[in-house]
VOZA-669239 format. One record per residue (C-alpha): x, y, z; residue number from 1. Coordinates in Angstrom, 2 decimals, decimal comma. Example, Ala and Ser with C-alpha at 12.3 -4.5 7.8 and 13.67 -1.06 7.14 Angstrom:
# VOZA-669239
[[12,30; -4,50; 7,80]; 1]
[[13,67; -1,06; 7,14]; 2]
# end
This chain:
# VOZA-669239
[[-31,57; -13,09; 11,79]; 1]
[[-30,99; -11,41; 8,44]; 2]
[[-28,89; -12,53; 5,50]; 3]
[[-26,99; -10,45; 2,99]; 4]
[[-25,85; -12,05; -0,27]; 5]
[[-23,33; -10,00; -2,25]; 6]
[[-21,55; -10,54; -5,57]; 7]
[[-18,29; -8,82; -6,50]; 8]
[[-16,27; -9,00; -9,71]; 9]
[[-12,51; -8,39; -9,52]; 10]
[[-10,90; -6,31; -12,21]; 11]
[[-8,77; -8,29; -14,67]; 12]
[[-5,39; -9,00; -13,13]; 13]
[[-6,61; -8,04; -9,64]; 14]
[[-8,12; -11,41; -8,68]; 15]
[[-5,51; -12,35; -6,07]; 16]
[[-5,46; -8,86; -4,54]; 17]
[[-9,25; -9,05; -4,18]; 18]
[[-9,02; -12,55; -2,67]; 19]
[[-6,48; -11,34; -0,10]; 20]
[[-8,71; -8,41; 0,83]; 21]
[[-11,74; -10,70; 1,17]; 22]
[[-9,72; -12,96; 3,48]; 23]
[[-8,88; -9,97; 5,67]; 24]
[[-12,47; -8,71; 5,61]; 25]
[[-13,68; -12,18; 6,58]; 26]
[[-11,32; -12,41; 9,58]; 27]
[[-12,34; -9,00; 10,89]; 28]
[[-16,07; -9,36; 10,21]; 29]
[[-16,27; -12,67; 12,07]; 30]
[[-15,06; -10,86; 15,21]; 31]
[[-18,13; -8,60; 15,25]; 32]
[[-20,56; -9,56; 18,06]; 33]
[[-23,62; -9,35; 15,78]; 34]
[[-22,11; -11,38; 12,92]; 35]
[[-23,32; -14,99; 12,96]; 36]
[[-21,67; -16,02; 9,68]; 37]
[[-19,42; -14,46; 7,07]; 38]
[[-18,24; -16,68; 4,21]; 39]
[[-16,68; -15,56; 0,94]; 40]
[[-16,91; -17,96; -1,99]; 41]
[[-15,00; -17,84; -5,26]; 42]
[[-16,69; -18,99; -8,43]; 43]
[[-15,05; -22,17; -9,68]; 44]
[[-15,32; -21,37; -13,38]; 45]
[[-14,55; -17,64; -13,09]; 46]
[[-11,86; -16,71; -10,54]; 47]
[[-12,77; -13,03; -10,87]; 48]
[[-16,22; -13,56; -9,31]; 49]
[[-16,78; -13,66; -5,55]; 50]
[[-19,99; -14,35; -3,63]; 51]
[[-20,33; -13,38; 0,03]; 52]
[[-22,88; -14,97; 2,35]; 53]
[[-23,39; -12,98; 5,55]; 54]
[[-25,69; -13,53; 8,53]; 55]
[[-26,35; -10,90; 11,18]; 56]
[[-28,36; -10,98; 14,38]; 57]
[[-30,49; -8,03; 13,26]; 58]
[[-30,48; -4,79; 11,25]; 59]
[[-28,47; -3,01; 13,93]; 60]
[[-25,72; -5,63; 13,66]; 61]
[[-25,60; -5,20; 9,88]; 62]
[[-25,39; -1,44; 10,29]; 63]
[[-22,59; -1,85; 12,84]; 64]
[[-20,76; -3,99; 10,27]; 65]
[[-21,17; -1,32; 7,61]; 66]
[[-19,85; 1,36; 9,98]; 67]
[[-16,91; -0,70; 11,25]; 68]
[[-13,41; 0,60; 10,54]; 69]
[[-12,44; -2,62; 8,73]; 70]
[[-15,46; -2,44; 6,41]; 71]
[[-14,83; 1,21; 5,65]; 72]
[[-11,14; 0,59; 4,96]; 73]
[[-11,46; -2,66; 3,01]; 74]
[[-14,87; -2,81; 1,30]; 75]
[[-15,28; 0,89; 0,63]; 76]
[[-11,58; 1,57; 0,15]; 77]
[[-9,11; -1,05; -1,03]; 78]
[[-11,63; -3,51; -2,52]; 79]
[[-13,40; -0,77; -4,45]; 80]
[[-10,09; -0,10; -6,19]; 81]
[[-9,65; -3,65; -7,49]; 82]
[[-13,21; -4,99; -7,75]; 83]
[[-16,78; -3,89; -8,36]; 84]
[[-19,80; -4,76; -6,26]; 85]
[[-22,41; -6,11; -8,65]; 86]
[[-25,28; -7,12; -6,44]; 87]
[[-26,34; -7,11; -2,82]; 88]
[[-29,61; -8,61; -1,63]; 89]
[[-31,07; -8,82; 1,89]; 90]
[[-33,03; -11,89; 2,97]; 91]
[[-34,99; -12,84; 6,09]; 92]
[[-35,73; -16,43; 7,19]; 93]
[[-39,22; -17,83; 6,88]; 94]
[[-40,89; -18,17; 10,24]; 95]
# end
């Protein structure tokens, strides 16, 4: 199992557009066979900031996610127009 934690900041005035895109990305990502969890959070004191917590079976599952048509269209396309990815960090569980 691997975890990816990602922070995005929506451009001013684009918060709801970004939220709608994250909802769509969440629905599609959860359908992937290697995706164990995909949850988008919105910062309570800053509605422009989003935090995504993702769990994948392994590196191949994460790569499949990154290559998926919905990721390409939403994260690399539409979301990139209304928000900026600030940070992405990979984690592995302690054994």
